[in-house]
C-alpha positions in Angstrom: 1.3 -20.8 239.7 1.8 -18.4 236.8 5.6 -18.8 237.0 5.3 -22.6 237.1 3.0 -22.5 234.1 5.4 -20.2 232.2 8.4 -22.3 233.1 6.6 -25.5 232.0 5.5 -23.9 228.8 9.1 -23.0 227.9 10.3 -26.5 228.7 7.5 -27.9 226.5 8.4 -25.5 223.7 12.0 -26.6 223.7 10.9 -30.3 223.9 8.8 -29.8 220.8 11.5 -27.9 219.0 14.3 -30.2 219.8 13.5 -33.5 221.4 10.2 -34.7 219.9 11.7 -35.7 216.5 14.1 -38.0 218.4 11.2 -39.4 220.5 9.2 -39.9 217.3 12.1 -41.8 215.8 12.0 -44.3 218.7 8.2 -44.4 218.7 7.8 -45.5 215.0 9.3 -48.9 215.8 12.5 -50.9 215.9 12.4 -51.3 212.2 13.2 -47.6 211.9 15.4 -47.4 214.9 17.6 -50.4 214.3 18.1 -50.3 210.5 17.3 -48.0 207.6 13.7 -48.2 206.5 12.4 -47.1 203.1 9.1 -45.1 203.3 7.1 -45.6 200.1 4.5 -42.9 200.7 6.8 -39.8 201.2 5.4 -36.4 200.4 7.9 -34.5 198.2 10.2 -32.2 200.2 9.5 -28.6 199.3 10.2 -25.1 200.7 7.5 -23.1 202.4 6.8 -20.2 204.8 4.4 -20.8 207.7 3.0 -18.0 209.9 1.8 -18.7 213.4 -0.2 -17.0 216.2 0.6 -17.7 219.8 -2.1 -17.4 222.4 -3.1 -18.5 225.9 -6.5 -19.6 227.0 -7.5 -19.2 230.6 -9.8 -21.6 232.5 -12.9 -19.7 231.5 -12.1 -19.9 227.8 -10.8 -16.3 227.4 -8.2 -16.1 224.6 -5.3 -13.7 224.7 -2.8 -13.4 221.9 0.8 -13.5 223.3 2.8 -13.2 220.1 3.5 -14.5 216.6 6.2 -16.3 214.6 7.2 -17.1 211.1 9.0 -20.2 210.0 11.0 -20.4 206.8 11.9 -23.9 205.6 14.1 -24.9 202.7 13.5 -28.1 200.7 16.6 -29.7 202.3 15.1 -29.3 205.8 17.1 -26.3 206.9 14.8 -23.8 208.7 14.6 -20.5 210.5 11.9 -19.3 212.9 11.5 -15.7 214.0 9.5 -15.5 217.2 7.9 -12.3 218.5 6.7 -12.3 222.1 4.7 -9.5 223.7 6.2 -8.5 227.0 2.8 -7.8 228.4 0.0 -9.4 226.3 -2.7 -7.7 228.3 -1.4 -4.2 227.2 0.4 -4.9 223.9 0.5 -1.3 222.7 2.3 -0.2 225.8 5.0 -2.9 225.9 8.1 -3.7 223.8 8.3 -6.9 221.8 11.0 -9.6 222.4 12.4 -11.3 219.3 14.1 -14.6 219.3 15.5 -16.5 216.3 15.9 -20.3 216.1 17.7 -21.8 213.2 18.1 -25.5 212.2 21.3 -26.0 210.1 23.2 -29.1 209.2 25.7 -28.4 212.0 23.0 -28.1 214.7 20.1 -26.0 216.0 20.9 -22.6 217.3 19.2 -19.8 219.2 19.8 -16.0 218.6 18.3 -13.4 220.9 18.4 -9.6 220.5 21.9 -9.4 222.0 24.7 -10.2 222.3 26.0 -10.8 218.7 26.4 -14.5 219.2 24.4 -17.7 218.7 23.7 -20.4 221.3 24.0 -24.1 220.4 20.7 -25.9 221.3 20.8 -29.4 219.8 22.0 -31.6 217.0 20.6 -31.7 213.5 18.1 -34.4 212.6 19.3 -37.2 210.3 17.6 -37.9 206.9 15.9 -41.0 208.2 14.1 -39.0 210.9 13.2 -36.2 208.5 11.7 -38.7 206.1 9.5 -40.3 208.9 7.7 -36.9 209.3 6.9 -36.8 205.6 5.3 -40.2 205.6 1.5 -40.5 206.4 2.1 -44.1 207.3 4.8 -43.2 209.8 2.8 -40.4 211.4 -0.3 -42.5 211.7 1.5 -45.4 213.3 3.3 -43.4 215.9 2.2 -44.7 219.3 1.1 -41.1 220.3 -1.2 -40.7 217.3 -4.8 -39.9 218.3 -6.6 -38.4 215.3 -6.4 -36.4 212.1 -7.4 -32.8 211.8 -6.9 -29.7 209.7 -4.6 -26.7 210.3 -4.1 -23.9 207.8 -5.9 -25.9 205.1 -3.7 -29.0 205.5 -4.5 -32.4 206.9 -2.5 -33.0 210.1 -1.7 -36.0 212.2 -2.2 -35.2 215.9 0.1 -36.7 218.5 -0.7 -36.4 222.2 1.9 -36.8 225.0 0.7 -37.1 228.6 2.8 -35.5 231.3 3.5 -38.5 233.7 4.7 -36.4 236.7 2.0 -36.6 239.4 2.7 -32.9 240.2 1.3 -32.0 236.8 -1.9 -34.1 236.8 -4.1 -33.3 233.8 -1.3 -31.8 231.8 -0.9 -32.9 228.2 0.7 -31.7 224.9 -0.7 -32.2 221.4 1.5 -31.6 218.4 0.1 -31.6 214.9 2.2 -32.5 211.8 1.4 -32.5 208.1 3.4 -34.8 205.7 3.6 -31.8 203.4 5.6 -29.8 205.9 7.5 -32.6 207.6 8.8 -32.3 211.2 7.6 -28.6 211.4 4.7 -28.6 213.8 1.7 -26.7 212.5 0.0 -26.6 215.9 1.0 -27.2 219.5 -1.4 -27.2 222.4 -0.2 -27.4 225.9 -3.1 -28.2 228.3 -2.8 -27.5 232.0 -4.6 -29.2 234.9 -6.9 -26.2 235.5 -8.2 -26.4 231.9 -6.1 -23.4 230.7 -4.0 -23.8 227.5 -1.0 -22.4 225.6 -1.4 -22.6 221.9 0.9 -22.1 218.9 -1.0 -22.6 215.6 -0.2 -21.9 212.0 -2.7 -19.6 210.3 -1.2 -19.8 206.9 1.3 -22.1 204.9 2.6 -20.9 201.6 4.7 -23.2 199.5 7.1 -20.8 198.0 10.9 -20.4 197.4 13.0 -19.6 200.4 16.4 -17.9 200.0 19.4 -20.1 199.9 21.2 -17.6 202.2 18.5 -18.2 204.9 20.8 -18.6 207.8 24.1 -17.2 206.5 24.0 -14.3 209.0 23.7 -16.7 212.0 26.3 -19.1 210.6 28.8 -16.3 210.6 28.3 -15.5 214.3 30.4 -17.0 217.1 28.7 -19.3 219.5 27.8 -17.9 222.9 30.0 -20.6 224.6 33.0 -19.4 222.7 32.3 -15.8 223.5 32.0 -16.6 227.2 35.3 -18.5 227.1 37.0 -15.5 225.5 35.7 -13.2 228.2 37.1 -15.6 230.9 40.5 -15.4 229.2 
């Protein structure tokens, strides 16, 4: 059961990281999907740094911190997230930490782990129309998955809930919370399992500050893992 939950959590994380913006684009209506739409209530794009705490909650309500992450976002939408996972959250002082970096650049979203010295292509980069939809309160509120507003790290967020339709995962759902001030960058994600347990990723602070222009230059200079593998085969 634990392996199933861990595997589903990873899938859900990747869905939230990569796919949900595209799902959102379809969900806000054919007016956005079929032709350009001008949002009149956009929050200004600005750079910021958000810090998150990751945790799991068992069926009894016990909370265990499993890691942390920091997301750096430039005003143009480019971002970098450094994720630190505890190998054994139940004995954090005795276990090494695993670091994974995700980076959203104009030529795609990439993943970089501790080794080797390469990056793995994950998905395409979002277009400006989609980026704008996440900075619009009207768009976020009129998404078909919108359920309520809330507050995270001092910011008003629009909470979207997605139910898992597979009968094998009855009672599973995902809530993703977005603020127009931080755009498509989720400030809280809750994955709820059928037994009542949860996996949470929540921002504890958001600081609107300058982010280096060279944010992802080190990753951009790395070869892709696919290219490295091909070179090995040759």
